[in-house]
N, CA, C and O of each residue as an XYZ file, in Angstrom:
984
protein
N       0.852     -1.182      0.000
C       0.000      0.000      0.000
C       0.897      1.244      0.000
O       1.857      1.353      0.763
N       0.541      2.170     -0.885
C       1.354      3.379     -0.951
C       1.261      4.149      0.351
O       0.191      4.354      0.923
N       2.415      4.556      0.778
C       2.475      5.339      2.034
C       1.857      6.704      1.829
O       2.172      7.391      0.857
N       0.997      7.098      2.718
C       0.372      8.421      2.668
C       0.914      9.251      3.814
O       0.792      8.882      4.982
N       1.519     10.387      3.461
C       2.110     11.247      4.491
C       1.015     12.057      5.177
O       0.241     12.761      4.528
N       0.969     11.945      6.468
C       0.010     12.687      7.274
C       0.759     13.695      8.108
O       1.654     13.327      8.868
N       0.413     14.952      7.983
C       1.107     15.979      8.722
C       0.673     15.964     10.179
O      -0.520     15.955     10.481
N       1.637     15.961     11.067
C       1.378     15.942     12.514
C       2.555     16.551     13.230
O       3.703     16.388     12.818
N       2.264     17.255     14.305
C       3.341     17.850     15.109
C       4.020     16.773     15.911
O       3.397     15.784     16.297
N       5.305     16.967     16.164
C       6.044     16.036     17.005
C       5.634     16.220     18.456
O       5.338     17.329     18.899
N       5.621     15.109     19.190
C       5.276     15.168     20.602
C       6.353     15.867     21.394
O       6.059     16.642     22.304
N       7.604     15.599     21.053
C       8.702     16.207     21.805
C       9.887     16.363     20.892
O      10.143     15.503     20.049
N      10.627     17.470     21.049
C      11.853     17.683     20.299
C      12.920     18.119     21.271
O      12.751     19.089     22.010
N      14.037     17.386     21.262
C      15.154     17.710     22.131
C      16.420     17.648     21.325
O      16.528     16.836     20.407
N      17.389     18.490     21.646
C      18.643     18.509     20.925
C      19.646     17.698     21.713
O      20.182     18.156     22.722
N      19.899     16.475     21.238
C      20.792     15.584     21.944
C      21.729     14.922     20.963
O      21.541     15.040     19.752
N      22.729     14.233     21.457
C      23.632     13.488     20.616
C      24.280     12.393     21.421
O      25.477     12.466     21.697
N      23.536     11.383     21.807
C      24.058     10.309     22.635
C      23.561      8.983     22.097
O      22.564      8.961     21.376
N      24.216      7.871     22.420
C      23.752      6.576     21.921
C      22.368      6.238     22.466
O      22.069      6.468     23.638
N      21.533      5.686     21.587
C      20.234      5.208     22.043
C      20.438      3.933     22.845
O      21.512      3.333     22.808
N      19.390      3.518     23.579
C      19.505      2.373     24.472
C      19.863      1.086     23.744
O      20.461      0.186     24.334
N      19.497      0.987     22.445
C      19.683     -0.274     21.742
C      20.875     -0.266     20.808
O      20.947     -1.116     19.921
N      21.815      0.659     20.966
C      22.935      0.733     20.038
C      23.720     -0.569     19.990
O      24.206     -0.948     18.924
N      23.857     -1.267     21.124
C      24.661     -2.483     21.162
C      23.999     -3.650     20.446
O      24.621     -4.697     20.271
N      22.732     -3.483     20.024
C      22.047     -4.557     19.328
C      22.547     -4.725     17.907
O      22.276     -5.750     17.282
N      23.275     -3.739     17.374
C      23.746     -3.776     16.006
C      25.222     -4.141     15.976
O      25.990     -3.637     16.796
N      25.644     -5.008     15.047
C      27.053     -5.344     14.939
C      27.844     -4.172     14.397
O      27.266     -3.204     13.902
N      29.169     -4.251     14.486
C      30.016     -3.226     13.904
C      29.991     -3.315     12.395
O      29.428     -4.258     11.839
N      30.603     -2.331     11.711
C      30.623     -2.347     10.257
C      31.289     -3.610      9.732
O      32.264     -4.096     10.305
N      30.743     -4.143      8.619
C      31.340     -5.318      8.010
C      30.324     -6.415      7.801
O      29.211     -6.350      8.323
N      30.706     -7.425      7.037
C      29.823     -8.533      6.749
C      29.798     -9.524      7.893
O      30.391     -9.277      8.943
N      29.108    -10.657      7.699
C      28.971    -11.655      8.762
C      30.315    -12.198      9.257
O      30.443    -12.582     10.420
N      31.326    -12.228      8.358
C      32.635    -12.732      8.761
C      33.553    -11.645      9.291
O      34.731    -11.894      9.549
N      33.016    -10.433      9.456
C      33.806     -9.341      9.997
C      34.641     -8.608      8.978
O      35.334     -7.647      9.312
N      34.581     -9.058      7.715
C      35.357     -8.401      6.671
C      34.604     -7.188      6.142
O      33.375     -7.145      6.214
N      35.337     -6.186      5.604
C      34.665     -5.006      5.063
C      33.678     -5.367      3.967
O      33.915     -6.282      3.178
N      32.562     -4.635      3.925
C      31.559     -4.855      2.895
C      31.886     -3.981      1.703
O      32.184     -2.798      1.863
N      31.834     -4.552      0.505
C      32.093     -3.753     -0.680
C      31.015     -2.691     -0.814
O      29.865     -2.896     -0.427
N      31.416     -1.536     -1.379
C      30.499     -0.404     -1.474
C      29.201     -0.786     -2.189
O      28.114     -0.430     -1.733
N      29.312     -1.515     -3.314
C      28.131     -1.826     -4.106
C      27.170     -2.734     -3.361
O      25.991     -2.803     -3.706
N      27.667     -3.443     -2.326
C      26.817     -4.386     -1.610
C      26.032     -3.745     -0.481
O      25.128     -4.371      0.072
N      26.357     -2.519     -0.130
C      25.706     -1.901      1.028
C      25.423     -0.429      0.765
O      26.070      0.439      1.350
N      24.463     -0.136     -0.110
C      24.125      1.267     -0.348
C      23.496      1.885      0.888
O      22.775      1.208      1.621
N      23.755      3.143      1.124
C      23.216      3.805      2.306
C      22.581      5.145      1.984
O      23.277      6.109      1.667
N      21.244      5.207      2.066
C      20.522      6.470      1.993
C      20.276      6.898      3.434
O      19.494      6.260      4.138
N      20.923      7.956      3.881
C      20.902      8.326      5.294
C      20.135      9.629      5.483
O      20.583     10.693      5.054
N      18.971      9.535      6.130
C      18.201     10.729      6.469
C      18.771     11.318      7.751
O      18.758     10.676      8.801
N      19.269     12.536      7.656
C      19.865     13.263      8.779
C      18.839     14.288      9.249
O      18.700     15.348      8.639
N      18.116     13.981     10.337
C      17.117     14.908     10.871
C      17.855     15.950     11.713
O      18.434     15.634     12.753
N      17.821     17.181     11.247
C      18.723     18.207     11.750
C      18.011     19.554     11.842
O      16.866     19.695     11.413
N      18.708     20.545     12.410
C      18.170     21.903     12.522
C      19.308     22.863     12.829
O      20.297     22.484     13.456
N      19.166     24.091     12.390
C      20.220     25.079     12.648
C      20.275     25.484     14.112
O      21.287     26.019     14.565
N      19.194     25.236     14.868
C      19.174     25.615     16.288
C      19.712     24.505     17.195
O      19.783     24.683     18.411
N      20.086     23.377     16.621
C      20.481     22.178     17.390
C      21.989     22.139     17.578
O      22.736     22.080     16.602
N      22.444     22.173     18.829
C      23.865     22.294     19.122
C      24.659     21.055     18.729
O      25.827     21.175     18.360
N      24.060     19.869     18.797
C      24.777     18.638     18.472
C      24.577     18.166     17.036
O      25.186     17.180     16.621
N      23.735     18.854     16.277
C      23.459     18.416     14.905
C      24.704     18.405     14.011
O      24.831     17.499     13.188
N      25.623     19.362     14.129
C      26.837     19.267     13.299
C      27.623     17.994     13.548
O      28.306     17.510     12.645
N      27.545     17.436     14.752
C      28.266     16.205     15.051
C      27.686     15.021     14.262
O      28.435     14.175     13.775
N      26.356     14.962     14.137
C      25.738     13.898     13.348
C      26.100     14.061     11.874
O      26.454     13.093     11.201
N      26.007     15.299     11.378
C      26.351     15.548      9.981
C      27.792     15.139      9.708
O      28.083     14.542      8.671
N      28.694     15.458     10.633
C      30.106     15.086     10.475
C      30.282     13.570     10.485
O      31.070     13.035      9.705
N      29.554     12.872     11.363
C      29.653     11.412     11.421
C      29.215     10.782     10.101
O      29.844      9.842      9.617
N      28.131     11.306      9.520
C      27.658     10.785      8.240
C      28.664     11.086      7.139
O      28.908     10.245      6.274
N      29.249     12.282      7.164
C      30.257     12.631      6.159
C      31.513     11.773      6.311
O      32.148     11.430      5.314
N      31.874     11.427      7.536
C      33.018     10.532      7.755
C      32.724      9.141      7.189
O      33.598      8.504      6.601
N      31.495      8.682      7.372
C      31.105      7.397      6.793
C      31.156      7.467      5.273
O      31.605      6.528      4.615
N      30.698      8.573      4.724
C      30.732      8.750      3.269
C      32.166      8.803      2.747
O      32.457      8.273      1.675
N      33.054      9.434      3.495
C      34.453      9.492      3.079
C      35.056      8.094      3.002
O      35.939      7.844      2.182
N      34.585      7.183      3.849
C      35.076      5.811      3.845
C      34.488      5.011      2.692
O      35.141      4.119      2.151
N      33.240      5.335      2.312
C      32.574      4.650      1.198
C      31.937      5.704      0.284
O      30.714      5.836      0.254
N      32.754      6.451     -0.457
C      32.271      7.648     -1.156
C      31.188      7.400     -2.192
O      30.360      8.280     -2.426
N      31.167      6.229     -2.822
C      30.174      5.999     -3.868
C      28.968      5.211     -3.372
O      28.115      4.821     -4.169
N      28.887      4.971     -2.055
C      27.815      4.125     -1.536
C      26.917      4.817     -0.523
O      25.830      4.316     -0.238
N      27.334      5.947      0.028
C      26.569      6.591      1.098
C      26.086      7.960      0.623
O      26.852      8.748      0.069
N      24.787      8.227      0.852
C      24.138      9.416      0.315
C      23.338     10.106      1.420
O      22.255      9.641      1.775
N      23.860     11.219      1.972
C      23.152     11.934      3.036
C      21.981     12.750      2.494
O      22.035     13.276      1.382
N      20.934     12.843      3.291
C      19.772     13.687      2.999
C      19.439     14.431      4.286
O      19.030     13.809      5.266
N      19.606     15.748      4.301
C      19.374     16.540      5.507
C      17.932     17.037      5.541
O      17.522     17.851      4.713
N      17.177     16.539      6.503
C      15.770     16.929      6.672
C      15.721     17.931      7.823
O      15.813     17.551      8.990
N      15.575     19.211      7.489
C      15.591     20.264      8.503
C      14.225     20.404      9.164
O      13.184     20.133      8.565
N      14.271     20.843     10.437
C      13.045     20.969     11.228
C      12.980     22.343     11.873
O      13.860     22.726     12.643
N      11.913     23.084     11.544
C      11.613     24.378     12.149
C      12.808     25.334     12.121
O      13.195     25.909     13.138
N      13.376     25.485     10.930
C      14.396     26.505     10.716
C      14.232     27.048      9.296
O      13.248     26.731      8.629
N      15.174     27.857      8.828
C      15.046     28.504      7.521
C      15.064     27.511      6.367
O      14.623     27.842      5.266
N      15.565     26.300      6.597
C      15.671     25.301      5.541
C      14.626     24.194      5.678
O      14.754     23.143      5.050
N      13.610     24.419      6.483
C      12.610     23.380      6.720
C      11.943     22.956      5.413
O      11.551     23.785      4.593
N      11.830     21.660      5.251
C      11.131     21.057      4.124
C       9.656     20.981      4.470
O       9.302     20.639      5.599
N       8.785     21.296      3.510
C       7.371     21.444      3.850
C       6.740     20.145      4.329
O       5.701     20.183      4.987
N       7.341     18.982      4.015
C       6.829     17.717      4.528
C       7.740     17.142      5.611
O       7.601     15.982      5.999
N       8.672     17.962      6.094
C       9.640     17.478      7.074
C       9.014     17.019      8.375
O       9.432     16.007      8.937
N       8.009     17.751      8.867
C       7.361     17.354     10.114
C       6.664     16.009      9.963
O       6.675     15.193     10.884
N       6.053     15.776      8.794
C       5.379     14.506      8.564
C       6.382     13.364      8.524
O       6.114     12.285      9.052
N       7.531     13.591      7.902
C       8.565     12.555      7.869
C       9.079     12.271      9.277
O       9.250     11.114      9.660
N       9.326     13.343     10.053
C       9.809     13.164     11.422
C       8.781     12.411     12.263
O       9.148     11.577     13.091
N       7.505     12.698     12.055
C       6.452     12.005     12.794
C       6.401     10.532     12.400
O       6.302      9.660     13.264
N       6.467     10.254     11.106
C       6.399      8.859     10.646
C       7.559      8.036     11.195
O       7.370      6.899     11.627
N       8.764      8.613     11.177
C       9.943      7.883     11.639
C      10.149      8.006     13.151
O      11.155      7.536     13.683
N       9.197      8.636     13.839
C       9.215      8.746     15.301
C      10.466      9.471     15.799
O      11.124      9.030     16.741
N      10.777     10.584     15.148
C      11.931     11.397     15.554
C      11.512     12.262     16.736
O      10.651     13.130     16.597
N      12.112     12.030     17.886
C      11.802     12.800     19.080
C      13.025     13.515     19.640
O      12.910     14.277     20.600
N      14.186     13.279     19.056
C      15.408     13.923     19.520
C      16.204     14.403     18.309
O      16.218     13.757     17.261
N      16.855     15.531     18.471
C      17.710     16.054     17.409
C      19.140     16.166     17.926
O      19.377     16.716     19.001
N      20.108     15.633     17.141
C      19.952     15.012     15.823
C      19.524     13.557     15.927
O      19.687     12.909     16.961
N      18.969     13.060     14.816
C      18.663     11.644     14.665
C      18.933     11.253     13.219
O      18.908     12.095     12.321
N      19.189      9.977     13.006
C      19.421      9.493     11.648
C      18.621      8.226     11.407
O      18.431      7.408     12.307
N      18.155      8.078     10.168
C      17.457      6.887      9.703
C      18.196      6.382      8.464
O      18.494      7.159      7.557
N      18.485      5.099      8.427
C      19.209      4.508      7.308
C      18.250      3.719      6.419
O      17.492      2.874      6.895
N      18.296      4.009      5.134
C      17.575      3.233      4.115
C      16.071      3.122      4.380
O      15.444      2.099      4.104
N      15.515      4.210      4.924
C      14.066      4.353      5.126
C      13.488      3.329      6.102
O      12.286      3.063      6.088
N      14.338      2.763      6.942
C      13.941      1.712      7.873
C      13.836      2.285      9.281
O      14.839      2.716      9.851
N      12.626      2.295      9.849
C      12.416      2.824     11.201
C      13.310      2.154     12.233
O      13.731      2.784     13.203
N      13.596      0.886     12.023
C      14.384      0.138     12.989
C      15.832      0.564     13.079
O      16.542      0.131     13.987
N      16.293      1.407     12.157
C      17.683      1.866     12.175
C      17.856      3.187     12.911
O      18.965      3.718     12.964
N      16.787      3.726     13.476
C      16.858      5.030     14.144
C      18.010      5.090     15.141
O      18.145      4.214     15.995
N      18.835      6.121     15.028
C      19.918      6.325     15.985
C      20.088      7.812     16.276
O      19.924      8.658     15.397
N      20.419      8.105     17.524
C      20.799      9.465     17.908
C      22.294      9.545     18.185
O      22.806     10.597     18.567
N      22.992      8.428     17.989
C      24.431      8.393     18.252
C      25.181      9.085     17.115
O      25.006      8.735     15.948
N      26.004     10.055     17.453
C      26.775     10.781     16.439
C      28.079     10.022     16.195
O      29.163     10.476     16.561
N      27.942      8.861     15.568
C      29.049      7.919     15.416
C      29.102      7.376     13.996
O      28.115      6.832     13.501
N      30.244      7.521     13.343
C      30.445      6.959     12.010
C      30.225      5.448     12.027
O      29.567      4.910     11.137
N      30.764      4.766     13.024
C      30.669      3.312     13.066
C      29.231      2.839     13.232
O      28.845      1.818     12.662
N      28.435      3.574     14.010
C      27.021      3.208     14.147
C      26.312      3.365     12.813
O      25.529      2.497     12.426
N      26.571      4.456     12.102
C      25.962      4.664     10.789
C      26.328      3.518      9.847
O      25.460      2.965      9.172
N      27.602      3.163      9.803
C      28.051      2.083      8.922
C      27.430      0.741      9.312
O      27.070     -0.054      8.445
N      27.305      0.494     10.612
C      26.714     -0.775     11.038
C      25.247     -0.856     10.648
O      24.763     -1.926     10.280
N      24.532      0.261     10.725
C      23.124      0.287     10.299
C      23.024     -0.044      8.804
O      22.165     -0.819      8.385
N      23.908      0.553      8.016
C      23.892      0.318      6.566
C      24.177     -1.144      6.259
O      23.461     -1.762      5.471
N      25.215     -1.704      6.871
C      25.580     -3.088      6.603
C      24.472     -4.052      7.016
O      24.229     -5.049      6.336
N      23.802     -3.758      8.127
C      22.741     -4.640      8.608
C      21.512     -4.617      7.713
O      20.706     -5.547      7.739
N      21.362     -3.552      6.918
C      20.161     -3.423      6.087
C      20.384     -3.900      4.657
O      19.470     -3.823      3.836
N      21.585     -4.393      4.342
C      21.879     -4.831      2.978
C      20.958     -5.979      2.577
O      20.688     -6.880      3.370
N      20.479     -5.932      1.327
C      19.576     -6.956      0.824
C      20.088     -7.577     -0.460
O      21.209     -8.084     -0.500
N      19.278     -7.545     -1.514
C      19.654     -8.131     -2.794
C      20.843     -7.392     -3.421
O      21.182     -6.275     -3.031
N      21.456     -8.043     -4.390
C      22.516     -7.403     -5.159
C      21.966     -6.121     -5.795
O      20.882     -6.150     -6.379
N      22.693     -4.992     -5.696
C      22.145     -3.718     -6.173
C      21.795     -3.719     -7.655
O      22.507     -4.291     -8.481
N      20.690     -3.069     -7.970
C      20.324     -2.815     -9.361
C      21.293     -1.804     -9.966
O      22.006     -1.102     -9.249
N      21.307     -1.742    -11.275
C      22.042     -0.701    -11.981
C      21.076      0.448    -12.279
O      19.978      0.226    -12.788
N      21.491      1.669    -11.962
C      20.671      2.846    -12.232
C      21.435      3.777    -13.172
O      22.569      4.159    -12.886
N      20.825      4.132    -14.270
C      21.401      5.096    -15.201
C      20.513      6.339    -15.213
O      19.293      6.244    -15.350
N      21.152      7.521    -15.066
C      20.413      8.775    -14.979
C      20.850      9.742    -16.078
O      22.014      9.782    -16.477
N      19.881     10.512    -16.548
C      20.179     11.599    -17.471
C      19.231     12.753    -17.172
O      18.176     12.573    -16.565
N      19.637     13.957    -17.618
C      18.818     15.153    -17.367
C      18.705     15.950    -18.655
O      19.707     16.224    -19.315
N      17.482     16.319    -19.010
C      17.260     17.131    -20.198
C      15.947     17.887    -20.058
O      14.921     17.312    -19.695
N      15.995     19.179    -20.349
C      14.779     20.006    -20.401
C      13.924     19.882    -19.147
O      12.700     19.775    -19.223
N      14.588     19.897    -17.990
C      13.868     19.893    -16.731
C      13.334     18.549    -16.301
O      12.454     18.491    -15.442
N      13.834     17.458    -16.869
C      13.338     16.128    -16.522
C      14.520     15.197    -16.246
O      15.457     15.117    -17.041
N      14.465     14.495    -15.110
C      15.403     13.425    -14.801
C      14.820     12.130    -15.352
O      13.702     11.749    -15.005
N      15.578     11.454    -16.212
C      15.163     10.146    -16.726
C      16.005      9.073    -16.046
O      17.234      9.134    -16.068
N      15.346      8.102    -15.448
C      16.023      7.040    -14.720
C      15.694      5.695    -15.356
O      14.529      5.378    -15.597
N      16.737      4.905    -15.625
C      16.565      3.555    -16.135
C      17.166      2.587    -15.124
O      18.314      2.759    -14.713
N      16.410      1.577    -14.720
C      16.825      0.616    -13.693
C      16.904     -0.771    -14.317
O      15.957     -1.225    -14.958
N      18.044     -1.444    -14.125
C      18.220     -2.815    -14.574
C      18.419     -3.705    -13.353
O      19.343     -3.495    -12.566
N      17.555     -4.694    -13.201
C      17.599     -5.556    -12.019
C      18.778     -6.519    -12.094
O      19.048     -7.111    -13.139
N      19.475     -6.665    -10.969
C      20.553     -7.648    -10.872
C      20.048     -8.997    -10.384
O      20.664    -10.029    -10.651
N      18.927     -8.990     -9.668
C      18.289    -10.213     -9.198
C      16.779    -10.049     -9.353
O      16.283     -8.923     -9.364
N      16.042    -11.152     -9.473
C      14.580    -11.031     -9.541
C      14.036    -10.368     -8.277
O      14.528    -10.610     -7.175
N      13.019     -9.533     -8.450
C      12.411     -8.886     -7.297
C      11.298     -7.951     -7.716
O      11.076     -7.711     -8.903
N      10.598     -7.426     -6.713
C       9.549     -6.433     -6.942
C      10.097     -5.095     -6.460
O      10.368     -4.925     -5.271
N      10.258     -4.164     -7.362
C      11.026     -2.952     -7.085
C      10.158     -1.699     -7.131
O       9.128     -1.646     -7.804
N      10.616     -0.690     -6.385
C      10.044      0.652     -6.425
C      11.179      1.644     -6.647
O      12.340      1.338     -6.376
N      10.841      2.832     -7.142
C      11.839      3.847     -7.411
C      11.397      5.186     -6.824
O      10.246      5.595     -6.974
N      12.323      5.856     -6.159
C      12.040      7.158     -5.571
C      13.080      8.176     -6.004
O      14.147      7.809     -6.496
N      12.772      9.454     -5.823
C      13.695     10.515     -6.212
C      13.533     11.711     -5.282
O      12.415     12.102     -4.947
N      14.667     12.291     -4.866
C      14.696     13.433     -3.962
C      15.537     14.552     -4.555
O      16.626     14.308     -5.075
N      15.032     15.781     -4.477
C      15.786     16.959     -4.900
C      16.496     17.560     -3.691
O      15.859     17.879     -2.687
N      17.822     17.716     -3.790
C      18.633     18.255     -2.710
C      19.359     19.511     -3.174
O      19.615     19.696     -4.364
N      19.689     20.380     -2.201
C      20.430     21.612     -2.502
C      21.668     21.698     -1.616
O      21.631     21.336     -0.440
N      22.766     22.184     -2.198
C      24.047     22.293     -1.498
C      24.484     23.748     -1.384
O      23.986     24.628     -2.087
N      25.432     23.972     -0.473
C      26.179     25.215     -0.442
C      25.461     26.425      0.109
O      25.802     27.552     -0.250
N      24.467     26.228      0.977
C      23.774     27.367      1.571
C      24.442     27.710      2.903
O      24.652     26.838      3.746
N      24.768     28.976      3.078
C      25.501     29.424      4.267
C      24.530     30.078      5.242
O      23.775     30.978      4.876
N      24.561     29.611      6.488
C      23.693     30.162      7.529
C      24.283     29.804      8.884
O      24.967     28.787      9.001
N      24.036     30.616      9.917
C      24.541     30.290     11.256
C      24.034     28.940     11.731
O      22.877     28.583     11.506
N      24.913     28.194     12.389
C      24.559     26.887     12.924
C      24.983     26.815     14.380
O      26.167     26.938     14.695
N      24.012     26.614     15.274
C      24.335     26.395     16.682
C      25.220     25.152     16.790
O      24.923     24.104     16.218
N      26.306     25.298     17.533
C      27.253     24.201     17.632
C      28.206     24.137     16.464
O      29.072     23.264     16.410
N      28.053     25.066     15.519
C      28.926     25.136     14.359
C      29.597     26.485     14.263
O      30.509     26.790     15.032
N      29.149     27.297     13.319
C      29.736     28.620     13.113
C      28.707     29.551     12.488
O      27.629     29.117     12.081
N      29.046     30.825     12.416
C      28.148     31.806     11.803
C      28.065     31.648     10.291
O      27.080     32.047      9.671
N      29.114     31.058      9.697
C      29.132     30.871      8.241
C      29.172     29.387      7.879
O      29.881     28.974      6.961
N      28.408     28.610      8.609
C      28.343     27.161      8.403
C      27.730     26.862      7.029
O      26.718     27.453      6.653
N      28.348     25.946      6.293
C      27.856     25.570      4.967
C      26.944     24.347      5.087
O      27.358     23.292      5.566
N      25.720     24.509      4.651
C      24.714     23.441      4.726
C      24.577     22.782      3.354
O      24.298     23.451      2.358
N      24.777     21.461      3.314
C      24.674     20.697      2.076
C      23.591     19.636      2.194
O      23.096     19.343      3.283
N      23.235     19.069      1.050
C      22.293     17.938      0.986
C      20.956     18.248      1.652
O      20.358     17.379      2.287
N      20.488     19.490      1.504
C      19.215     19.905      2.104
C      18.061     19.371      1.253
O      17.988     19.645      0.055
N      17.171     18.616      1.870
C      16.015     18.088      1.151
C      15.060     19.226      0.796
O      14.554     19.929      1.671
N      14.824     19.392     -0.509
C      13.940     20.446     -0.999
C      12.602     19.928     -1.504
O      11.578     20.599     -1.375
N      12.617     18.716     -2.087
C      11.367     18.211     -2.667
C      11.469     16.706     -2.880
O      12.519     16.189     -3.263
N      10.366     16.014     -2.626
C      10.246     14.618     -3.011
C       9.678     14.597     -4.429
O       8.539     15.011     -4.646
N      10.466     14.118     -5.397
C      10.052     14.156     -6.795
C       9.143     12.991     -7.164
O       8.326     13.101     -8.078
N       9.286     11.875     -6.455
C       8.398     10.740     -6.674
C       7.086     10.977     -5.931
O       6.931     11.979     -5.233
N       6.152     10.057     -6.085
C       4.831     10.229     -5.468
C       4.937     10.394     -3.959
O       4.177     11.161     -3.369
N       5.871      9.684     -3.325
C       6.177      9.865     -1.916
C       7.582      9.336     -1.683
O       8.229      8.864     -2.617
N       8.059      9.410     -0.450
C       9.452      9.063     -0.178
C       9.720      7.571     -0.390
O      10.871      7.177     -0.579
N       8.679      6.739     -0.360
C       8.868      5.314     -0.578
C       8.781      4.920     -2.044
O       8.860      3.738     -2.379
N       8.618      5.907     -2.918
C       8.767      5.668     -4.344
C       7.522      5.203     -5.060
O       6.422      5.176     -4.510
N       7.741      4.833     -6.321
C       6.677      4.419     -7.221
C       6.966      3.012     -7.732
O       8.123      2.612     -7.865
N       5.914      2.277     -8.014
C       6.038      0.861     -8.358
C       6.693      0.671     -9.722
O       6.253      1.249    -10.715
N       7.760     -0.152     -9.766
C       8.355     -0.579    -11.026
C       7.892     -1.980    -11.417
O       8.161     -2.446    -12.524
N       7.202     -2.636    -10.511
C       6.710     -3.971    -10.777
C       7.756     -5.044    -10.527
O       8.836     -4.770    -10.002
N       7.421     -6.264    -10.909
C       8.330     -7.401    -10.745
C       9.283     -7.454    -11.933
O       8.854     -7.431    -13.086
N      10.578     -7.524    -11.642
C      11.595     -7.573    -12.690
C      12.436     -8.828    -12.522
O      12.830     -9.183    -11.411
N      12.702     -9.488    -13.628
C      13.627    -10.605    -13.630
C      15.056    -10.075    -13.740
O      15.262     -8.909    -14.077
N      16.028    -10.913    -13.461
C      17.422    -10.518    -13.583
C      17.713    -10.053    -15.008
O      17.433    -10.770    -15.968
N      18.274     -8.853    -15.141
C      18.593     -8.291    -16.449
C      17.473     -7.478    -17.067
O      17.697     -6.787    -18.061
N      16.264     -7.541    -16.505
C      15.141     -6.760    -17.026
C      15.266     -5.305    -16.597
O      15.829     -5.004    -15.544
N      14.736     -4.404    -17.421
C      14.862     -2.968    -17.163
C      13.495     -2.304    -17.100
O      12.530     -2.758    -17.715
N      13.439     -1.215    -16.338
C      12.243     -0.372    -16.255
C      12.716      1.044    -15.956
O      13.852      1.248    -15.529
N      11.847      2.014    -16.180
C      12.278      3.393    -15.967
C      11.157      4.317    -15.564
O       9.977      3.974    -15.642
N      11.558      5.508    -15.126
C      10.626      6.564    -14.770
C      11.263      7.919    -15.108
O      12.484      8.071    -15.103
N      10.406      8.886    -15.397
C      10.832     10.275    -15.573
C      10.339     11.084    -14.384
O       9.219     10.894    -13.910
N      11.195     11.999    -13.902
C      10.850     12.860    -12.776
C      11.065     14.323    -13.165
O      12.207     14.769    -13.274
N       9.979     15.077    -13.375
C      10.134     16.507    -13.675
C      10.755     17.247    -12.496
O      10.448     16.968    -11.337
N      11.627     18.187    -12.809
C      12.269     19.030    -11.800
C      11.954     20.479    -12.153
O      12.356     20.973    -13.207
N      11.224     21.158    -11.255
C      10.853     22.533    -11.547
C      10.986     23.390    -10.293
O      11.371     22.899     -9.232
N      10.667     24.665    -10.424
C      10.699     25.623     -9.310
C      12.071     25.710     -8.652
O      12.177     25.825     -7.431
N      13.132     25.654     -9.476
C      14.480     25.765     -8.945
C      14.900     27.227     -8.887
O      14.707     27.976     -9.845
N      15.479     27.631     -7.754
C      15.963     29.004     -7.618
C      17.184     29.208     -8.506
O      18.039     28.327     -8.604
N      17.266     30.357     -9.147
C      18.409     30.663     -9.996
C      19.697     30.645     -9.184
O      19.752     31.178     -8.076
N      20.725     30.030     -9.744
C      22.023     30.000     -9.080
C      22.151     28.951     -7.998
O      23.193     28.869     -7.348
N      21.121     28.142     -7.782
C      21.193     27.116     -6.748
C      22.059     25.934     -7.174
O      22.195     25.643     -8.362
N      22.632     25.269     -6.196
C      23.436     24.079     -6.459
C      22.593     22.851     -6.103
O      22.487     22.472     -4.936
N      22.006     22.249     -7.114
C      21.052     21.175     -6.897
C      21.592     19.832     -7.406
O      22.355     19.773     -8.370
N      21.178     18.778     -6.741
C      21.387     17.441     -7.268
C      20.204     16.580     -6.873
O      19.438     16.921     -5.971
N      20.069     15.457     -7.564
C      18.921     14.562     -7.357
C      19.436     13.169     -7.016
O      20.307     12.629     -7.699
N      18.884     12.597     -5.947
C      19.129     11.203     -5.600
C      17.973     10.368     -6.124
O      16.806     10.665     -5.867
N      18.310      9.329     -6.857
C      17.320      8.354     -7.312
C      17.681      7.027     -6.669
O      18.835      6.601     -6.722
N      16.703      6.372     -6.064
C      16.978      5.149     -5.328
C      15.913      4.104     -5.634
O      14.764      4.423     -5.940
N      16.333      2.846     -5.542
C      15.454      1.718     -5.801
C      15.302      0.925     -4.516
O      16.279      0.697     -3.802
N      14.085      0.506     -4.220
C      13.840     -0.338     -3.052
C      13.256     -1.675     -3.494
O      12.616     -1.781     -4.541
N      13.493     -2.689     -2.670
C      12.934     -4.015     -2.891
C      12.505     -4.569     -1.542
O      13.338     -4.755     -0.655
N      11.238     -4.829     -1.382
C      10.748     -5.338     -0.110
C      10.974     -4.378      1.039
O      11.163     -4.801      2.179
N      10.955     -3.092      0.745
C      11.159     -2.082      1.775
C      12.608     -1.739      2.035
O      12.883     -0.776      2.751
N      13.559     -2.496      1.474
C      14.982     -2.215      1.649
C      15.485     -1.362      0.484
O      15.107     -1.587     -0.665
N      16.339     -0.384      0.787
C      16.976      0.383     -0.285
C      18.010     -0.511     -0.943
O      18.963     -0.960     -0.307
N      17.806     -0.759     -2.224
C      18.647     -1.689     -2.971
C      19.829     -0.992     -3.644
O      20.922     -1.554     -3.716
N      19.617      0.215     -4.130
C      20.660      0.948     -4.835
C      20.302      2.421     -4.873
O      19.131      2.788     -4.781
N      21.326      3.270     -5.011
C      21.150      4.720     -5.034
C      22.090      5.297     -6.091
O      23.216      4.827     -6.252
N      21.620      6.322     -6.812
C      22.455      7.037     -7.760
C      22.204      8.528     -7.617
O      21.137      8.949     -7.171
N      23.200      9.324     -8.002
C      23.171     10.777     -7.793
C      23.461     11.462     -9.118
O      24.340     11.027     -9.862
N      22.734     12.526     -9.419
C      23.019     13.312    -10.613
C      22.973     14.796    -10.256
O      22.025     15.254     -9.618
N      23.993     15.543    -10.666
C      24.064     16.986    -10.416
C      23.337     17.717    -11.550
O      23.521     17.396    -12.724
N      22.523     18.687    -11.189
C      21.793     19.452    -12.194
C      22.654     20.603    -12.696
O      23.366     21.234    -11.915
N      22.589     20.882    -14.015
C      23.402     21.963    -14.578
C      22.909     23.331    -14.115
O      23.480     24.353    -14.494
């Protein structure tokens, strides 16, 4: 059933940055044998629930960036701002759905069970590794005349969905716990798909392809925008690709 976003205020918001009670339930980064996981085997779409008024939020952003530096082509941050100048109009609904009650918080691969308030690179990586599923699909992206065209080729049989998010980089604004000229990147501006859980691509056999077009409009002149396109299978994020807009 397609997820329907319902707008609701959060019950409580606190600015914290400490391990949640269940952090020890997740293994450290790596596969079952303790060896490093190849980037293609563990894609990570990381929702960073953040705010400019939150003193510990830069620590979470830094932890996610450190994880990305370790796996540069596999980890994709998405900053969902709350009640500040960069607030996304559906941000409160997303925070409510994912039960975000403390800032900062992170969600990996759209899975509620990965919620963490720990500002730790290793925790982020362990969440990503634990959520790995089927072999990643191949995603090819192109942009022309205000439209992102995405083509997905399945690596294994499955029932797939595709989603797309518009992000903006390079906005400078004061950040509590940061600086007066803090640079904010990966700010979620718009969900381009029907909702954050994507649109149905149907059942695909290995090697079969399907695609979707996502119009991109209402862009501010001079903005630094990019689009994340991601594929899910059985609720797990299977693969992610990024394209920078001209």
